[in-house]
Structure formats: structure tokens, C-alpha cells
N, C-alpha and C positions, 0 to 999 in steps of 0.2 A: 533719403530716397536711392541712394548706393547701397545703404545696408542692407532695404528691400529687395533690390535687385540681386544682392548677394543672397539673399534668404532663399531667394524663389529659386536660383541657380541649384544651390545645395540641395533643397528639397526635391528638384528636377532630376539631380543626380540619384538622389535617394529612390526615388519611385521607378527611375529607371533600370536599376538593377535586378538581373534575372532572380527568379524565384526567392524576392524578398520576402516572402510569408513562411518560407522553408527555415525552421528553426535550425535546420541538420546543414548548415552551410559547409561548402569548403573554406579552406583557410584563406583563401583572396578573397573571396565575396565578404567573407565574415568580416575582414579587417577593413576591407572599404566600407560596409555599412556601420562599425563602430566608429570610424574615423569622420564619418559623414555626420552620426547622429552626435559627436563630440563637437564637432567644429558649427552644428546647427545651436547646442546648447550655448554653446560659449558665444556666438554672433548674438544671439537672443539676450543673452545676460548683460552682453557690451550694451544694448540699444536702449536700457532704460526707459522702459515703454510709458512707465507709471506716471513719469514726471514729463511725458510729452502730451500735447494737446489731442484732441480725439483723431485719429486716422482717418484720411479721407478716403482710402482704398478699401475695397472689400477683403483683400487679401490679409490685409496689416488689422484690420478690425476682426477678423477671426483669429487671427495670431495673438492680437492684446487679450481677447475674451478665454482662449486656451490659457495663457499666460496666468491671468488672473484666477482662473479656475484650478491651475497648478497648485499656486501658493495657498490657495484656501484648504487644500486636501490633508487629509491625517494619513502621511506616508508608512502608515506601520504594516510591513509587508504580511502579517498574518489577520488583516482585516479585508482584504479583497484581492482577487489574481491581479489585476490594475495596480496595486501598490506593491504585490511581490515581483510584476514585472519589471516597474522601476527600479526596484533595489537592485535586481540582478542585473539590468543594464548600467547602473550605476557602478556595480562592482567591477565590470568586465572594462568599462572605460577608465576607472581607477587604476587598474592592475595591467601587469605584464601581457598582450594579447596572445603571445605562446607560450605563458605558464601553463602547467600540467592544472592547478587549480580551476584556471580560467577556461579550460576545456570544458571542465567538469559542470560549471556553470552553464556554458551553452547549451547542453545536454538539459541542465534543469529549465531552460527557457520554453522550451516546447509546450508543458502544461498550461501555465498563465499565460502564454500569450496565444493559444487557443482560447481559452476560457473568455479574454478579453476581447478577442475581436469577434469572436460568435457567439459569446453567452448573451442571455437576454435576462434583465434587460440591457440594452447596450449604455454604457456609463458616457455622461455628458461630454467627458474631456475626449472620448475615444472618437464620440461624434463630430467634434470640433475639428479633431486632426483629421478626420476623412473629409470633411468640406474643404479643409485646406489642400489636402491630396488632389481633389476632384478640381478644385479649381484651378492649381499649379497644371494638372492634366489638361483642362481646357484652353489656358493661356499658351500653351506650348503647342498646341494641336492645330492651332491659327497660322502656325508657320510652316505646316506642313500638310499636303492634301491626305486624309486616310481613307479608306474603304472599308465598310465593316462587313465582317465575313460571318452570316448567323446560321450554322449548322442546326438541323433540328434530330440528328439522329448520331447516336455513337456505333462506329464498327469495326470489329475485332476480327482476327482469325479463330477459324474455328476448322481444325485436320487443313489448315492449309487454304481455306475458302472464307470469303466474307460471309459475315454474320451480323445481323445487326442485335447488337449485345440489349440496348436500351434507347429510350429517347433519352436526349439529352436533356441532365439536370445542371441548372446554373449551380457553380459551386459558392456563390456568395458576393456582394459588393467588395470587398477586400481586394478580390481575386481581378478586379477591373483596373487596377493598375497598369500603368504601360509595362511595366516589367516583367507582367505576368502574361501578356498578350504573344498570340502566334503571328507573327508577322513573316510577310512575304513582298519581295520587289521585281517586279519582271521588268526584263529589258523595254526599253522604249517607253515606257510610262512613268510618268512624275509620280505617281500616288503610291502610298505604301499601303497595302491590303493587310487587316487584320483580323484574328477571331478570338473574341474574349471568352475564357470559360467561366468567369465570373458570373455575367449577365446574361452571356450569349446576344449581346448586341441591344438588350432592352435599355441599358442606361447609357448609350450611344446615338442616341436619335438625330444627334446633330449632324451624322456623316452619313455620306451616300452607301447605300446598300447593295452590294455584289449579290447578281440571282440565286436563289437556292437550289434552282431546278433550273436545267437547259439542257437542250436536243445538240446531237454532236455527229457531223458526217460519218465519223467511224464506229457509231454505233447508234444506227435510224430506228431500231427495232423498239426501245424504250428511251424515256428521259433519263438524265444521269443525275443525280441528287448530290448536295453538297452536304458530307458528313465529315465528323472529326473522325480519325484513325488512329486506332494504338499502335505506334508506330511498330515495324519489325523489318528486318531486311529480308523475310521469307518470301514479299511479294515486290513486285516490280510495276512500273507503271507501263500501261499498253504501249504507248508512244516512245515514250525517249529511254525505258530500260533502265533508269535511275530507281532509287529505293522510293516507296511512296512515302510522302510528306504526311504531316500530321493533318492537314484539312486536305480533300480530295475531293473529285466527283466519282460518282459509284453508282452501279449498277448491281443491287445485291443480288437480284434473281440469276443474271448471267453471271456472275463472278468476274465483273468487269471495273476498272476502275483507273484513273488517271490523274496525275500532278496538275494544280490550277495553270501552271504556265502551259503545259501542252493543250489544254482545253479552250486556251484564249487564241492559240495560234490559227491563222486562216488553213484552209484545206489546201493540202497537194495531191493535186487527181493525177500528175505524172512528172518523171522524174527524168532527166538524161545522166547517165554514170556510165561513160565509157571504160573508167576502170573496171567496170565488172561486164558490162554487155554493150553490144554496139547498137541495139535499137532501144528505142524510148520506152520505159517501163511504165505502166499504169497501174493505177490504184486497185485493188480489190477490195470494195469495204466490207465485206461479209467477214467473220472470225472463220475459220477454214485450217484444217489440220493437213495442210499441203506442205511436203518436204522443201528446206530453203536449198537451194543448189550450194549456197556458201558455207552454211552451218550443219547442213544434213539432218534437221532436228525437223519433225513435224510439229511444230510448237504454233499454240493458236494465240498463244499471249503477246503477239506483235501484229501490226499493222503488213500486210502484203503489197507488194508490188512486183506485177508478172510482165513478161512478154509471152503472149498464147501461140502464137505461129511456132516461137523457137521451144516453147515447153520450159522456159526460165521462170523461176520463184526465185525471190527474195523477199526475207523479211525487213524490216524498214530499220530495224537495230542491228544489222549484220551490214548495210549499206556504208558505214564508217570503219569497218573491220580495218585494221591495218596491213600494209605488204608484207613489211621486213620487221620483226621484233626479236628482244632477247628476252628470254623468262630464266626464271630461277631453277627451271626442273633440267635445263642443259646448259652445256658451255658454250655452245656455238649460235650463231643466229639462225634463226627459223623463218623460213618466207611461205606466203601464201600459194596453193596451188591448186586449181578448180578441180584434180581430180589424182588419184595414185596409179602408178603403174607395178609397185611392189604388189606381192599378194600377200594378204593374212598379216597385214601390221596391225599393231596395238599402240592405243594412244599413252605415250609418255607420262601422263599425268591422271588419267583416270583408270590406266591399265584395261580398258574395253578395246574391242575390237573397231576398227575403223572402215566405214564402208568408201570402196574406192571410187564410187561413181559420184561422190559428192567432194567438195572443199575441205581443206586443212591446212595445215602447217607442215612441212618438214625442214630439215636440215639443208643449209645451202655449201655444207662441207662436202666434198667430193668422196663417198666411200663411208659416208654416215647417214644411217638408215634411220634417224629420230624423225616421229610422226607424234602429231598430236591434233585432237578436234578443234575445230575453230573456237568453238566456246570454251574449250578447256584451257587452250592457251591464252586467251585472252581473259582470265577470272582474275579479279584483284588481286588475289594472293601469289599469284604467279608471274602476271604481266606489270611492268612500271607504269603502263599508259603511253611509253614514247614509240613514235613511228622513225624507223632508223631508214627508210627508203632514201636513197641517195645521201646518207650521212657514213662517213667515213668511221671505220670502227677504229675505237680507242685502245691504245697498246696501256696494259693493267701492267705496273712496275710491281714485281715483288719484293716485299721489304722482310729482309731477315729477321727471325724474331730476338736474336742473340750475335753478339760478336766473340769469336772464337779467340782466346787470349793464346792459350796453349792446349797441348794435349788433355782433355778432359776438365779444362777449365774455361768457363765462358762469363760475357758478361750480358745479361738478359736486360730487355728493354723496360723490364717492371722492376728492375731492381737494379737500377744503374750505379749505384753509390758502392756496391760492394759485388766481387767476385765469386761466382758458384764453381763448385767442384763437384763431378760425377763422382758416384758413388756404386760401385758396380760390384759390390760383395754381395754374392747372392747365397750366403750361409750365414749372413747376419740375423740376430735375433730378433722378432716381430716387436716394434716400439709403438704401443697405440697415440703416443703423444706426437708421432711424426707424422704431420698433416701437410699434405700438398696445399698449396696457397692459391692455385689455378681451381681445381676441381673441388677444394675441401675434402678430399678423402683421406683415410690413412693410406700409410706406403704399407700395403701388404705385401705386393710381390716387387720384383723387377729393380732397374735403375732407377736412380734419381738424383737431382742436384742438390747439394745443400750450400748454404753460405759459409764462406770461411770465416765470416765475422759475428754472424747473428743467426736466429733460429728460421731463417727464412728456406723453406723448401720446395721444390717442384718436380714431379714424375717427369723422367726423361721426356716421355710423349707430350706431356703439357707444355715443357720447353721448347719444343718444337712446333706448337702449334702455329698455324698459319695467322699473320695479322691482318688478311683480308678475305673473306670467302663471300659465296652465294650458298644461301640454304633455301631449301625447297619450299618452305612455308612464309618465305618473304621476299617480295620481290627487287629489292634495292641491296646494293652491297653492304655487309656487314664488317665493320672493322674490330679486332678485339681489344678491348678496354680494361682497366684495372683502376681500382681507387684507394692509396694509402690511408685515406682518412678512417680514423677509428669508428668501429661498427656501420660502415656504410655498407648500405645494401641496396640491391637490386631488383626491382620485381620483374619476375618472368612474364613474357607474353604469350608463352604456349601454355602456361599451368595457374590458374587463379590461387592466390594468396601463397604462391610459393616465392620466398625471397633466398637470394644467396648472398654472401659474401665475397666468393671467389671473383674469379676472371669471369669475363663476359663479352658476347660479340653484340655490338649497338649498331644500329643505323644513323650513319652521318648524314641523311638527307634532313634539311631545314622541315621543323613542324613533325619529323615521324622521331616518337620517342620508343620504338621498337628495341626490347633488348631481349637475350638469350643467352642463359648460362652455359659455359662452353660444355657442360656435362649433356645439355640436350643438342647444340650447335654440332656437337662430335658425332650424332648420330643419326644417321640418314637413310636413306631407301636404295635397293632392296634391303629390309630388315631380316636376317635370318635369326629368330630367338627362339629361346629353349621352352618358351611357353607354348608356341603353337608349331604344327608341322609344316606348315605352308608359308613363304616368305610374305612380307607385311609392306604396305606401300602407304604413302601420305595421298589417300585421295578426296580427302575433305574436301567440301565446298565453301565458300564463304557465306553462304545463304542457308545452311543448313544446323538445323541443333547439331549441341555436341551429342557424338556416339556415347554409349557407356562403355567402359572399360569393361573388356571379359574377366581379365584377373583382379583388379581389387573391386569390380562393380560399382563404379561410380562414373557419375557425369560432369564434367565441371564447365562451367560456363567461362571462357577465356578470351584474349584478346582474338584468337585464331581459330580456337576449337579442334584444333589437328589432333587427331590418333592417326595411329601406323594401323591399318585395316589390311584385312585378307582379301583375296578377290577371287577365292574359291569357295569360302564360307563366311558365316556372318561374326566374325572376331574381329573386335577392336583392342589396341593395345595403348594404353595413354601413355605421355613421355615419363613420367615417374616410374612406372612400371618397367618401360623398355630400358631405363639406363640404371635400374637396380643393380649392385655387382652381383655376377653369378658365385665368384670366389672371393673367401673373406678369411680374415683372421680373428682370432679370440686370445687374448693375452691369456688367459688361464688352460690353454689347448694349442700343444704344438703342432696338431695337423691343420689343415685347410678346411674349410666349412664350405658348403655348399646350398645354394638356396634350392628349396624344395617346393614344389607347386603343389605339395596337398594330394591326398586322394579321396574323391568323392565317397567312397565306400567303407574308408577305414574306421574301426573302432577301437584301435590301439590310443591309449591316454599318454601323450607327451607334456614334459614340463619342462619349463623355461628356467634355465641356470642361473639367470639373472635375477629375474623376479619373483621366481619359485611358483608363478602360475602356469594353469594348465595352457596348453596349446591347442587349437582348433587344428584338428589333423585335415580338414579339408580344405585350408587357408595354407598360406605359404608361411615358410618359415625355414631357420637355418639349421643343418646338421651336420653334424662330422662324418663324414664318410668311412672314417676307420672304426676299429672295437669300440670306443670310448661312448660312443652313442648319444653325442651331446644335443642338446637341441637347444635355439633361441627363438624366440621373437624376434623380428626385424628391426622394431622400433626401440627394443630394449639394446641391441647390439650396436645398432647404427646411430640411435638418438631422435629425438623428436622431430627436427628438422634435419633433412638429410645433407643440405648445403648450407648449412649456418655453422660457422667457428663455434668452437666450444668458448664458452663464456660471454658470447655476444647476446643481442636479444633484438627481437623484431617485433613489430607492432603491425596488426592485422584482423581483418575479422573480431574486431571488438575484443580482442585478448591479446595478452604478451607472453611470447614463450622464451624464456631462459634457456638455453642451450648448455647442458651440463655434461660433465664425463658418462660414458656409456653405461659404468658400471653402478651406479646409484642407483637404489631403490625408489621406485615410481609409486604413489598411491594417490586416491582423491581426497582431497584435503575437504575440511569444513568452510562454508563461504561465512566471512567475517559480518556478514549484515544478515542474510535470510537463515543462518545455520542450517544449510541444508548440504548435502554433498555436492561439491564442484563437480561438472561432467568433465573437467580436463585432469590430465594425471600431473602431480607435480611432485618434484624429489623431496622426500623426508628431511634432506639436509638443508632446504629453504628453511627462512623464518622470516616472518612479517604478515601482512594483511593481505586477505586474496578477496576480491569481490567477483561472482561467478559469472552472473547475467545481466543483462541491458536492465530487467526489473530493480537489479541491484545498484549499478552505477553506471551502466552503458558502456562501460569498458572493461575490459579484464587486467587489474592493476596488481602487480607487484612491486612492493617498497621495501 
């Protein structure tokens, strides 16, 4: 009996894991799944079911049938997808879960898993396993109250508005497992609401069903339908202004939606809020474009409360605006003001003009005229969510990055076991092998500190980097970090698939893994850049799609989606383009090379000195300003990854890139599997096997 309970517990844990049917598991979920499968197999093997009397419980009867059927199977992987799946799982269980070969096997699981679970006819063993899983699910459901959600429509966003993409099509019975449910828990209720994408409630008739259509006091015109929503930060709940969840109540014809938690709340027809107004505010139930006195926006995507005699209107979402806050865009605290006295103020976040007749935030420090719109100042990428009214201001103690030992000699916090000596020789020859350990750039010009006992080098300005900073794209304080682990890499929060082995600023707040390379963290606004005539600002909003960089012509989905934007025209600059060095050196040229941004009308043919390939005259490249007319591709001179150390490697976007010396000849090799040209340029001096695409090996491997 104890073994039976233990087996039920293990199966319960397995079927409750999120996305259990996704073969491309993350490393944590993968290790949990494999561990549980191994424990289940070990427990069943130890139970010796064949020598025991006929089981009394339905559960053990099904388990016994499944084991008997399994023992009678021919497990030749070539005979069926099920046999192949069992063989692959056996390989994973019996080998190191972190090995490269094991990760390759994980990708191979995808096809036999799909064919086994969704193919027809369904294998008898698979049918028995499903019955076991379903029985365990029903056993667990008796200990908790569940309410089923059965949306009939799937709603997506089309140009920012709600659009019915199709009637919801169930994904199949295997997605009925609890790990694939969309679950909600509401305050004050002991029941768990769940939406099942596998059957949309048809296989869960034992549970109470929530209404799939309701009438709501904030939208009396039409009923609201329960729908699945293809999540996105582009739209907010009409009531609470939070991101919409996976299951919502929606009126597509009116472009109106709210989260389930808000739909269940009782109506609040009037509120007393002396913080903002001395009179009682009453609900105005109709959606209307009335300008809110607190945020200055005529936005109909939030309920309105008003005091008609005073001509005072406030959005429901604005009632909870804080009084005093600190934002990442300004060094001092700012406080809410109902109106502004100064003329022609511009918002310090979006850089647009402020209407003096409506509320906003202004600096509390005398003589400082910083101001911001209410909505801009409380963006989640600007404000940390803390109300500071009545809170004493904390003193931030500056920590020096190094200790001065003597004139020109320091002990840096990142290299404490040796001393560094300042090299201020401006007439030295350029050495491409001297690379700053902080910004991962060669020592082109200027002074630098070098270790008196090893090869450690820092630019003088990098050695003086602040230990703690606030950066405009993150609301929390960032601390300067480094890591001495060989080949340690940091994934950038501002640029997808960019990794750096240098110094980085990281957020110390628990649960926040924001990290920013020093190259980006030391670039702030307003940015005066050679690529554009106007100053550039970080004006991106969290809910916006990433803007396309006007220089490299790419748009990238990163954690922040920030770009430097022009206020006067439609120009955007990504962080990588903003931090490319304008002046560089090349070991075969004694002159300084300058970054040239191309000429749209040029017909001149340029040739790269390193790869001997042609250079597009309309795009960026490095050129010698002197009489030698030397020209080079950016990547040929600076390398494949700008911020990776030479000789290190990085795994991202299904490929591994090894960073070699800049002067190596690059070409496109032949894939060892498909025998086609690989889309990635590889150094000719490399040797080994190269697999170019997901169709070949799902990863880009270099041995």
C-alpha cells in the first residue's frame, strides 16, 4: 500500500509539471521529468507485480496491465515511434543529463513523442498510461475545488485591436493533464479556476463550469464573452491596468476586455479619495474620451470617476498614483503636482511637452526644474513601484573601485591579488593583443592600467567605473560585477543574443536578473551620435514593439526593447550601433581609422583589406582618413562578437561562435550533414565538424 501511494505521488508530480508535452524543455524542467521517470521505473521494478495477488484498486490494476504489456513488447527502435521513444528515454536516464550527447538526444525526442501521442491508431500501452494519468488526476482533484473555464473563441491582437482569429480548437486529450492547464486563484475564494486547452472542458464535466458569457456594470451595451487570449503586453485590463491574462472576458466589437479577477469584483459606484479631491467621486459607466486631471490623457481604456460640479475627472487606474517617487531618469526624488507653474516644460522621460493644466511629477529639490508626465514617470521600466511619501531618503555610500597604492599604482577591486601600474605613454605602438578586461576592446588610444605580474589590463576610464549606478532603462540600482570563471558569459538585457565576458552592471534586487554590459551601461541620454544630426533619447515604452534601428536596419526583441530615439524625426539607434567605436586602430596601418556611415548615392567600389571582399558603399565600414585609403568591414576588424574575448565561445540562437583573431580569413563552410553552404562565416583555420541548421542537428556545433 505504501508503494502504491508513493507511485501515485510520483505520477502526480510528473503530470503537474508545466508544459510536460514540450520536448524542448528548459534544463530545470528536463532534469525534473527525467528524475521522476527514473524514480517511477525504479519503484515499479521493485514492486514485483507479477508475483503479487490480483490488485484490488483500479489504479494498480491499470499499472499491472501496463507493465505486462511493456514486458511483451519488441523494443526495436526501428519498429515503431513508441519503441524509438522508449529507447531515447532510456539513453537519457542512463547518461549524464548535462552531457552534449544527451542534449542532442533531447531534440530527437520531438518526432517520436508527437507520433506516439497523437498518431493513429493509438498504441495500447499509451492508452493505458493515459488512463493511469487521468485516474491520478481525478484522485488529486477530490482534495481541491476546481471550476472549469470553457472559452469558445481565440482572440488575438490585430493592429492593437482585438480580433477573433478562430473558434477554439481543442489540442487533444494529452493536453488535459493538469500541468497544461491555465490556472487562476482569486482572493477570497477557495476554488481554483482552470482552462484546459486539451478539451476545453469536455473531458472535465465532473467540475463546476464558470459562465462563458456575463453582463458587467462597466459595459452595459453588450455581454462579455469568455475567450482565450494570445498574451501580449500591448493591451491592459480595462479595470486594473495590468497585462491581460490568458483567459479574459472580452467584447470584440467594442475592443473591450478585462481580466477574470476584475469581472468578479462587485461594482464600486462611488469613492471617497481626499488624497486627490475633497468631494465624493462617482462612477461614469460609459467609455468616454474625457481628459483625466491626474495624468492629462483622454484615454477611454480605463473607467472614469468624476465630480461634475468641480469638473474633476480621474481614471480608476490613476487613483493609486504615488505621491513621492524616485525614477531611473533623475537623480532626485520627484513628487506629484496637480499643475505646473513654469512655462514650456518637457517631460524628462518621453521628451514631449507637458500641459501645465494637468497633473504630473516635478523635482522636489529647489532650483531643479525636472518634470515628467504621470504616465511616463510610473512606467515599469522607469519607476521601481515604491511610494516614498513619509520615507526618509537613504544615503548611498559611494565605494571606490580601487585603492591607490602610490602614484600610478592601484589595487583594483576586480584584481585584488596583484597591483596595476598606469601606462601613460602616448607614443607607444598599437598592440592588438592588449585588450581591456572590462569593456573587451583593444587599447586603441589613451592611458591604461596593466598588471605588474600578469596580462590583466584596464582602460583608465574603465578602472574608474562607478561601483553603483542608476541607468535610464532599469528602475533599480545596478552594481558593477565581474567574474573570474573561465569563459563566463553574461546575457545582455538590452540586446538579444548578445553575450559579454567583460564587466557588467547587474541588479541586486532579489528575483531580478537584469544585467547590462559596461559598454551599454556607460552610454546614456541625451546621446549625441555621429550617425544623426539631432540628440537621441531613451523614450521607448515597455508595451511598445521594438523599433527598427535606422543604421543596422534590424529590430530585436530583447528584455527592454530600448533604442535611442530622435524626438524631431523618425530615427532610432540600437545599443550596439550606439556603442561601436568611432575611432579604431589596425595593426597593418599606422593611422587612425574612422567609422564611415556610407553614402546612399555612392557608386565607388571598396575592398576590405582583411577578407578581400567587396564593401557595400551605402553601409558602414572603417576607413583610413589619411592618404592610404584603407577600408575594412566592421566585423572583419572587430570580430564576430564585439564583446567576447578572443578564444572564448558562446552558445546562443542555436549556434556556437568561436571568437578568433580579427585578421583570420573568414568563409562559409560546408555542413557535414546536409552538404550545403552553412549560413555562418567560419574561420578557415578551424578544423572539425560543422552542422548548420535545425534540420541537421538543431544546434550549431563546432568540435
